[in-house]
C-alpha positions as CSV (number, residue, x, y, z in Angstrom):
1,S,115.5,134.2,72.9
2,K,114.9,130.5,72.3
3,G,117.7,129.4,74.7
4,I,116.1,131.1,77.7
5,S,112.6,129.7,77.2
6,A,114.1,126.2,76.7
7,S,115.9,126.4,80.0
8,R,112.8,127.6,81.8
9,R,110.8,124.7,80.4
10,L,113.6,122.3,81.6
11,T,113.6,123.8,85.1
12,R,109.8,123.4,85.3
13,F,110.1,119.8,84.1
14,Q,112.8,119.0,86.7
15,A,110.7,120.5,89.5
16,C,107.8,118.3,88.6
17,S,109.8,115.1,88.3
18,T,111.2,115.4,91.8
19,S,107.7,115.3,93.3
20,Q,106.9,111.8,92.3
21,P,104.8,110.0,94.9
22,K,106.8,107.4,96.9
23,S,105.5,104.4,98.8
24,V,106.0,104.2,102.5
25,I,107.0,101.1,104.5
26,A,103.7,99.6,105.7
27,A,105.4,96.7,107.6
28,K,108.8,95.4,108.3
29,H,107.6,91.8,107.5
30,P,105.7,90.0,104.7
31,F,102.1,88.9,104.9
32,K,101.2,85.2,104.6
33,V,98.0,85.0,102.6
34,E,95.8,82.3,101.0
35,L,94.9,83.3,97.4
36,K,92.1,81.8,95.4
37,A,92.4,80.9,91.7
38,G,90.6,83.3,89.4
39,K,90.1,86.0,92.0
40,M,91.5,89.5,91.4
41,Y,93.6,90.9,94.3
42,P,94.6,94.6,94.6
43,W,98.1,94.6,96.3
44,C,98.7,98.0,98.0
45,S,101.8,99.6,96.4
46,C,101.7,102.9,98.4
47,G,101.9,101.5,101.9
48,H,99.1,103.7,103.3
49,S,96.3,101.1,103.2
50,K,94.8,100.1,106.6
51,K,94.0,96.6,105.1
52,Q,97.6,95.5,104.3
53,P,98.8,93.9,102.2
54,F,95.7,94.9,100.1
55,C,94.5,98.2,98.8
56,D,91.8,100.1,100.6
57,G,91.9,103.2,98.3
58,S,94.1,105.3,100.7
59,H,96.5,106.1,97.8
60,R,93.9,108.5,96.3
61,Q,94.5,110.9,99.1
62,A,97.9,109.9,100.5
63,A,99.8,109.1,97.3
64,P,98.0,110.3,94.2
65,G,99.9,108.9,91.2
66,L,100.4,105.5,92.8
67,S,97.9,102.7,92.3
68,P,97.5,99.1,93.5
69,L,99.0,96.2,91.6
70,R,96.1,94.1,90.5
71,F,96.8,90.4,90.0
72,T,94.8,87.2,89.5
73,P,96.4,83.8,90.5
74,T,95.8,80.9,88.2
75,E,95.7,78.4,91.1
76,D,94.9,78.4,94.8
77,Q,98.1,79.0,96.7
78,E,99.6,80.3,99.9
79,V,102.1,83.0,99.4
80,W,104.1,85.7,101.2
81,L,103.1,89.2,99.9
82,C,105.5,92.1,100.4
83,G,104.7,94.4,103.4
84,C,107.6,96.8,103.1
85,K,106.6,97.9,99.5
86,Q,110.3,97.8,98.4
87,T,110.3,94.4,96.8
88,K,111.8,94.0,93.3
89,N,109.2,91.3,92.6
90,P,105.9,92.8,93.5
91,P,103.5,91.8,94.9
92,Y,105.7,89.0,96.3
93,C,108.2,89.3,99.2
94,D,111.8,89.0,98.0
95,G,113.4,89.5,101.5
96,T,114.1,93.2,101.0
97,H,112.4,93.9,104.4
98,K,115.5,92.3,106.1
99,E,117.8,95.1,104.9
100,T,119.1,97.5,107.6
101,H,117.6,100.6,106.1
102,I,114.1,99.1,106.3
103,Q,114.5,97.5,109.8
104,N,115.9,100.8,111.1
105,S,113.1,103.0,109.6
106,A,110.7,104.7,112.0
């Protein structure tokens, strides 16, 4: 019957949706960086890069489905880029790394 196949499809969909890749906490502090106007920067959003806060391609193996946030500043500037990957204003630090659940993480 139609009701049974619909519920099977829904179950399959729910199983897929729970396996979304998640970023890991790369650092419990932000990174102070000098950015150059007109240069594209790939900010690591997965937390697996060995070149924090920038992407080194690690997401392809460690977190398929996640990709770097690419941005290009319009002027030379010194900024704090998020290291915990939990910011609500990526790629910039918003202070989220100070929260207890991040500071107490392994």
